[in-house]
N, C-alpha and C positions, 0 to 999 in steps of 0.2 A: 162068364160063368158066375153063378151066384154061390158065394161061399157061406154066407151067414145071414139068413133072413131074420129080421126083428120079429120076435115071438110075442103075441098078445094073448090074454086069457081066453080060454075056451070053456064054456059051461059044462061040457061033458068030460073035461080033463082036470082042470084046476082053475079056480077063480080068485085065488089069493093075489090080488093085483101087485102087492109089494114084491112078489117073486118075478114080476115082469117089468115093472117101472115104479118109480117113486115120484110123487108130485107134491108141491108145496100147497096146493089147493085141490079140492075135489075135481076130478076129470070125468067128462062124459065119454063113455066108450060104447061104440056100436059094434057088437060082435059080428053081425052079418057083413058089414063093409070093412071092418078092421080100422075104423076111423076113430081117432081120439080128438075131442074138442076141448080146448083149454081156455080158461078165462084169462083176461088180461093180467100180465105179470106173473103167470104161473110158471114155475120152474119144474121141468120134467127131466128126470135122469133115467138112463137105461143101464147103469152099471149094477145089474141085479143078477140073481142066480141064473135065469134063463137067457139074459141078453148080454152078458159080459163076453166080449169078443177078445180072444187071445191073439192080439196083433203080432206079438213077438214069435209065437209058435207058428203062425201062418208064414211068416217070413223065414223062419228057421227050417221048417219041414216041407215047404212047397217051393216051387220055382217062381212064385209071385214076387214081383219087384215093386209094383204099384198097386195099391188098393183104392177102390172108388166106393163112395157111399152115395146111393141114389135114394132120394126122398121126394115125396109129393107133399108139398106144403102150401097152405093158402093163408093169406093174411099177413100181418106184420109180426115179425119175430126176430130173435137173435139166436143164432146157432153156434155152438162151440163144440168142437170135437177135441176130446182130451185123451191123452195116452198116459196111463199110470204105470210106473215101473217100481219094482222093489229094489231098494239099494240098502243092503244089510237088513235091518229091521224097520227101516223107514220107507214110506210110500211117497214117491215124488210124482206129481201130476203136472203135465204141460200140454200145450196144444199140439196135436199131431200134425196139423197143416203147416205150422211155422215153429221151428225150434225155439224161437224167441218167445213164443207163447202169446203172440199178438193177433193171430188170424181169427177173424170172425166173418160170418156171412149174415147179411141182413135182408129179410123179406123176400117174397117171391113164390114161385110155384115150380116144382121140379128141380130142386137143388141137387147139384152133383158136386161132390167134394173129393179131391184126390189127395192122398198122403202116402 
């Protein structure tokens, strides 16, 4: 069951890309295919208005025990899944796949990550 699809800009709704993703360099986006093309060493984050996934709420209010992320990726890349938590007034971020914060996935096509 798909709980949360990644949302990308649609010209007939909203094209403010920073509401969908943030990138350290310009990103080529093809609306028809939903494909993002990144230049080498580009950092792309999805912790934005439309793509912020409330991991704790899904665990709290559903019977889900394991969540999977399915991505189709091509080329060489480094992927990090982070979970941010509010502790008092501070925000702590750590890797969701490994409590020690060390998990990373490198390169490939069709990455599946469980956490």
